[in-house]
C-alpha positions as CSV (number, residue, x, y, z in Angstrom):
1,X,-32.2,-55.2,-96.3
2,X,-35.3,-57.4,-95.9
3,X,-36.2,-59.5,-92.9
4,X,-39.1,-61.9,-92.1
5,X,-40.6,-61.4,-88.7
6,X,-43.2,-63.6,-87.0
7,X,-46.0,-61.3,-85.9
8,X,-48.9,-63.6,-84.9
9,X,-49.4,-67.4,-84.7
10,X,-48.4,-68.9,-88.1
11,X,-48.1,-65.5,-89.6
12,X,-45.0,-63.7,-90.7
13,X,-44.3,-60.3,-92.5
14,X,-41.3,-59.1,-94.5
15,X,-40.0,-55.7,-93.3
16,X,-37.4,-53.5,-94.9
17,X,-34.8,-51.9,-92.8
18,X,-31.3,-50.4,-93.3
19,X,-28.6,-53.0,-94.1
20,X,-26.3,-53.4,-90.9
21,X,-22.8,-52.1,-90.8
22,X,-20.4,-54.6,-89.1
23,X,-18.5,-53.8,-86.0
24,X,-15.0,-54.9,-85.0
25,X,-14.8,-58.7,-85.2
26,X,-18.0,-58.9,-87.3
27,X,-19.0,-59.5,-90.9
28,X,-22.1,-58.9,-92.8
29,X,-23.3,-61.9,-94.8
30,X,-25.7,-61.7,-97.8
31,X,-27.9,-64.7,-97.0
32,X,-28.0,-67.4,-99.8
33,X,-29.8,-70.1,-97.8
34,X,-31.0,-70.4,-94.3
35,X,-32.4,-73.8,-92.9
36,X,-35.8,-74.1,-91.3
37,X,-35.3,-75.9,-87.9
38,X,-37.7,-78.1,-86.0
39,X,-36.7,-76.3,-82.8
40,X,-38.6,-73.2,-84.0
41,X,-41.8,-74.9,-85.1
42,X,-43.7,-74.4,-81.8
43,X,-42.7,-70.7,-81.8
44,X,-44.2,-70.4,-85.2
45,X,-47.3,-72.2,-84.2
46,X,-47.9,-70.1,-81.0
47,X,-46.6,-66.8,-82.2
48,X,-44.8,-64.1,-80.2
49,X,-45.4,-64.7,-76.5
50,X,-45.3,-60.9,-75.6
51,X,-46.8,-59.5,-78.7
52,X,-43.5,-58.3,-80.1
53,X,-42.4,-59.7,-83.4
54,X,-39.9,-62.7,-83.4
55,X,-37.1,-63.0,-85.8
56,X,-36.2,-66.6,-86.6
57,X,-33.6,-68.6,-88.5
58,X,-30.1,-69.8,-87.2
59,X,-28.8,-72.0,-90.0
60,X,-27.1,-69.6,-92.3
61,X,-25.0,-69.8,-95.4
62,X,-24.1,-66.9,-97.6
63,X,-21.6,-64.5,-99.1
64,X,-19.5,-61.9,-97.1
65,X,-20.4,-58.4,-98.3
66,X,-18.7,-56.3,-95.6
67,X,-16.1,-56.8,-92.9
68,X,-15.7,-54.7,-89.6
69,X,-11.9,-54.3,-89.6
70,X,-9.0,-54.4,-91.9
71,X,-7.4,-57.4,-90.1
72,X,-10.6,-59.6,-90.5
73,X,-9.8,-63.1,-91.7
74,X,-12.6,-63.0,-94.2
75,X,-12.7,-61.2,-97.6
76,X,-15.7,-59.7,-99.4
77,X,-17.0,-62.3,-101.8
78,X,-16.1,-65.4,-99.8
79,X,-18.8,-68.0,-99.1
80,X,-19.2,-68.9,-95.5
81,X,-21.5,-70.7,-93.0
82,X,-21.6,-70.9,-89.3
83,X,-23.5,-69.6,-86.3
84,X,-25.5,-66.5,-86.4
85,X,-29.0,-65.1,-87.0
86,X,-31.7,-64.1,-87.4
87,X,-31.3,-66.0,-90.7
88,X,-34.6,-65.4,-92.4
89,X,-33.3,-62.1,-93.8
90,X,-31.3,-60.8,-96.8
91,X,-28.4,-59.9,-94.6
92,X,-27.0,-61.3,-91.4
93,X,-24.4,-59.9,-89.0
94,X,-22.1,-62.6,-87.6
95,X,-18.9,-62.8,-85.4
96,X,-16.0,-63.6,-87.8
97,X,-14.8,-66.4,-85.4
98,X,-18.2,-68.1,-85.7
99,X,-17.8,-68.7,-89.5
100,X,-16.1,-71.3,-91.7
101,X,-15.6,-71.5,-95.5
102,X,-18.1,-73.3,-97.6
103,X,-16.1,-76.1,-99.5
104,X,-15.4,-75.3,-103.2
105,X,-17.9,-76.6,-105.6
106,X,-20.7,-77.1,-103.1
107,X,-23.9,-75.2,-103.3
108,X,-24.4,-73.1,-100.1
109,X,-27.7,-74.7,-99.3
110,X,-25.7,-78.0,-99.2
111,X,-23.2,-76.8,-96.8
112,X,-25.2,-75.2,-94.0
113,X,-22.9,-75.7,-91.0
114,X,-25.0,-75.4,-87.9
115,X,-27.3,-78.5,-88.2
116,X,-24.6,-81.0,-89.4
117,X,-22.3,-79.7,-86.6
118,X,-25.0,-80.7,-84.0
119,X,-25.1,-84.1,-85.4
120,X,-21.4,-84.7,-85.8
121,X,-20.8,-83.4,-82.2
122,X,-23.4,-85.9,-80.9
123,X,-22.0,-89.0,-82.8
124,X,-18.4,-87.9,-82.0
125,X,-19.3,-88.8,-78.3
126,X,-20.3,-92.3,-79.1
127,X,-17.8,-95.1,-79.8
128,X,-18.5,-96.1,-83.5
129,X,-15.8,-98.3,-84.9
130,X,-15.9,-100.9,-87.8
131,X,-18.1,-103.6,-86.6
132,X,-20.3,-101.5,-84.4
133,X,-24.0,-102.1,-84.9
134,X,-25.8,-98.8,-85.0
135,X,-29.6,-98.1,-85.1
136,X,-31.1,-94.7,-85.8
137,X,-34.7,-94.1,-84.4
138,X,-36.5,-91.5,-86.3
139,X,-35.6,-90.9,-90.0
140,X,-36.4,-87.2,-90.5
141,X,-33.7,-84.7,-91.4
142,X,-31.6,-85.4,-88.3
143,X,-32.0,-89.1,-88.5
144,X,-31.0,-89.3,-92.2
145,X,-28.0,-87.2,-91.5
146,X,-27.0,-89.5,-88.6
147,X,-27.3,-92.5,-91.0
148,X,-24.8,-90.9,-93.3
149,X,-22.5,-90.0,-90.5
150,X,-22.6,-93.5,-89.0
151,X,-22.0,-95.0,-92.4
152,X,-18.9,-92.7,-92.8
153,X,-17.4,-94.5,-89.8
154,X,-17.8,-97.9,-91.4
155,X,-19.9,-99.6,-88.7
156,X,-20.9,-103.3,-89.2
157,X,-24.6,-102.5,-89.7
158,X,-26.8,-99.5,-89.8
159,X,-30.4,-99.9,-88.9
160,X,-33.2,-97.2,-89.5
161,X,-36.5,-97.2,-87.7
162,X,-39.4,-94.9,-88.7
163,X,-43.1,-95.3,-89.1
164,X,-43.0,-93.5,-92.5
165,X,-42.3,-95.8,-95.5
166,X,-40.8,-92.9,-97.5
167,X,-38.4,-92.1,-94.6
168,X,-37.4,-95.8,-94.5
169,X,-36.9,-95.9,-98.3
170,X,-34.6,-92.9,-98.1
171,X,-32.6,-94.4,-95.4
172,X,-32.1,-97.6,-97.4
173,X,-31.1,-95.5,-100.4
174,X,-28.4,-93.8,-98.3
175,X,-27.0,-97.2,-97.2
176,X,-28.8,-98.4,-94.2
177,X,-28.6,-102.2,-94.2
178,X,-31.9,-102.8,-92.5
179,X,-35.0,-100.6,-92.1
180,X,-38.1,-101.3,-90.0
181,X,-41.3,-99.8,-88.7
182,X,-41.4,-99.5,-85.0
183,X,-44.1,-102.2,-84.8
184,X,-41.4,-104.5,-86.3
185,X,-38.8,-103.9,-83.4
186,X,-40.4,-106.6,-81.2
187,X,-40.0,-109.2,-83.9
188,X,-36.4,-108.1,-84.6
189,X,-35.7,-108.3,-80.9
190,X,-37.2,-111.9,-80.7
191,X,-34.8,-112.9,-83.6
192,X,-31.8,-111.1,-82.3
193,X,-30.4,-114.2,-80.5
194,X,-30.9,-116.6,-83.3
195,X,-27.2,-116.6,-84.3
196,X,-26.1,-117.6,-80.8
197,X,-25.1,-114.1,-79.7
198,X,-26.9,-110.9,-79.0
199,X,-27.5,-109.0,-82.2
200,X,-29.1,-105.9,-80.7
201,X,-27.4,-102.7,-81.7
202,X,-24.3,-101.6,-79.7
203,X,-25.4,-97.9,-80.3
204,X,-28.9,-96.6,-80.7
205,X,-29.3,-92.9,-81.6
206,X,-32.8,-91.4,-81.0
207,X,-33.8,-88.6,-83.3
208,X,-37.5,-88.3,-82.9
209,X,-38.0,-85.8,-80.2
210,X,-40.9,-87.7,-78.7
211,X,-41.2,-90.1,-75.8
212,X,-42.3,-93.0,-78.1
213,X,-39.0,-92.7,-79.9
214,X,-37.1,-92.9,-76.6
215,X,-39.0,-96.0,-75.7
216,X,-38.2,-97.7,-79.0
217,X,-34.6,-96.6,-78.7
218,X,-34.4,-98.1,-75.2
219,X,-35.9,-101.4,-76.3
220,X,-33.4,-101.8,-79.2
221,X,-30.1,-101.1,-77.4
222,X,-28.2,-104.1,-76.2
223,X,-27.1,-104.6,-72.5
224,X,-24.0,-102.4,-71.8
225,X,-24.6,-100.6,-75.1
226,X,-25.0,-96.9,-75.7
227,X,-28.1,-94.8,-76.3
228,X,-27.5,-91.3,-77.6
229,X,-30.4,-88.7,-77.4
230,X,-30.3,-86.3,-80.3
231,X,-34.1,-85.6,-80.6
232,X,-35.2,-82.1,-79.5
233,X,-37.4,-83.0,-76.4
234,X,-38.4,-79.3,-75.8
235,X,-41.4,-79.8,-73.6
236,X,-39.5,-81.2,-70.6
237,X,-41.7,-84.2,-70.0
238,X,-39.7,-86.9,-71.8
239,X,-38.9,-89.9,-69.6
240,X,-36.4,-92.7,-69.9
241,X,-37.4,-96.3,-69.1
242,X,-35.4,-97.4,-65.9
243,X,-34.9,-100.7,-67.7
244,X,-31.9,-98.9,-69.2
245,X,-30.4,-98.8,-65.8
246,X,-30.9,-102.5,-65.2
247,X,-29.4,-103.2,-68.7
248,X,-26.2,-101.1,-67.9
249,X,-26.8,-98.8,-70.8
250,X,-24.7,-95.6,-71.1
251,X,-27.0,-92.7,-72.0
252,X,-25.3,-89.9,-73.9
253,X,-26.8,-86.4,-74.2
254,X,-26.4,-85.5,-77.8
255,X,-27.0,-81.8,-77.2
256,X,-23.9,-79.5,-77.2
257,X,-24.1,-76.2,-75.3
258,X,-20.5,-75.3,-76.0
259,X,-19.8,-73.0,-78.9
260,X,-16.1,-74.1,-79.3
261,X,-17.1,-77.6,-79.5
262,X,-19.8,-77.0,-82.0
263,X,-17.4,-74.9,-84.2
264,X,-14.8,-77.9,-84.1
265,X,-17.6,-80.4,-85.0
266,X,-18.7,-78.0,-87.9
267,X,-15.1,-78.0,-89.3
268,X,-15.0,-81.9,-89.2
269,X,-18.6,-82.1,-90.9
270,X,-17.6,-79.6,-93.6
271,X,-14.6,-81.6,-94.3
272,X,-16.8,-84.6,-94.8
273,X,-18.9,-82.6,-97.2
274,X,-15.8,-81.5,-99.2
275,X,-14.7,-85.2,-99.3
276,X,-18.2,-86.2,-100.5
277,X,-18.7,-88.5,-97.4
278,X,-21.8,-86.6,-96.4
279,X,-24.4,-84.8,-98.7
280,X,-27.3,-82.5,-98.1
281,X,-28.6,-83.1,-101.5
282,X,-31.1,-85.9,-100.6
283,X,-32.0,-84.0,-97.5
284,X,-33.0,-80.5,-98.8
285,X,-36.4,-81.3,-100.4
286,X,-38.1,-77.9,-100.3
287,X,-37.0,-74.3,-101.0
288,X,-38.9,-71.1,-100.3
289,X,-38.4,-67.4,-100.8
290,X,-38.2,-64.9,-97.9
291,X,-41.9,-64.1,-98.2
292,X,-42.7,-67.8,-97.9
293,X,-41.4,-68.6,-94.4
294,X,-44.9,-69.5,-93.2
295,X,-45.3,-72.0,-96.2
296,X,-42.0,-73.6,-95.2
297,X,-43.1,-74.0,-91.6
298,X,-46.5,-75.4,-92.7
299,X,-44.7,-77.9,-94.9
300,X,-42.6,-79.0,-91.9
301,X,-45.8,-79.1,-89.8
302,X,-47.6,-81.5,-92.4
303,X,-44.5,-83.5,-93.0
304,X,-45.8,-85.1,-96.1
305,X,-43.9,-88.1,-97.5
306,X,-41.9,-86.0,-99.8
307,X,-40.6,-83.6,-97.1
308,X,-37.3,-83.9,-95.3
309,X,-36.0,-80.3,-94.8
310,X,-36.7,-76.8,-96.1
311,X,-34.5,-73.9,-96.7
312,X,-35.3,-70.2,-97.1
313,X,-33.4,-68.6,-100.1
314,X,-34.1,-64.8,-99.9
315,X,-33.2,-64.2,-103.5
316,X,-35.5,-66.8,-104.8
């Protein structure tokens, strides 16, 4: 098998090693697509902390090529996705309980389970019913996915907020009823009472991962509304405005540390993909081979207007 390993800041190498043999309760997957996740971007920028190579990738979809026991619920040849890694490799070992089938007729790169499970679990903890006004702050991969998930619940209005014109255009094409630059939020809030009642969103989902996005989300949400934090605030310095306390806002942590809940959310999300209520097609914009992992992270780092999400496809 082949595996990409981060050996220095922004520098990866492909290494050959024996293809693994699955143990009891395990399967070996031939990787077809593995998503490149923002949570690993700083690791790629900084390189291995102790000098030992780092193996990245945790958003895997592929084909079962070996099973560890005769009573395994998977069969060789089945297409699966789930939790496992390192994913930037031609083959991955995964626990059979951490996998789900890819819906028939869906390309594996359009059915990567882990990231959409994260989004589905987060939005499932927020009360979204027909008539709910929803705003998504940050229209990168996560935000655009959340726009689709919110629309699948038939809210009254979905608003998208992002400084990128290209991102706002994508959100509008996906069905957002109103898109705006963060600089336009103040004007929107000033107009929100024109109809005689508060028009601010009932639910605001933050998907930026930066404190400025939290501030924008906090301004947007109505009193006694809900703010859900989905953005990856990995540096530990993000702060919430205490005005949220005075507004009586419910703050929901969009992160899920529980494997069982994540798998249930993944099952729900894959069902939506099967029913064509959610699509990765407008979100997967870049594809790279196994020897192009650094190019994939560099594209994520630059975030040019045409970029949303990259996948590594080892056989490409």
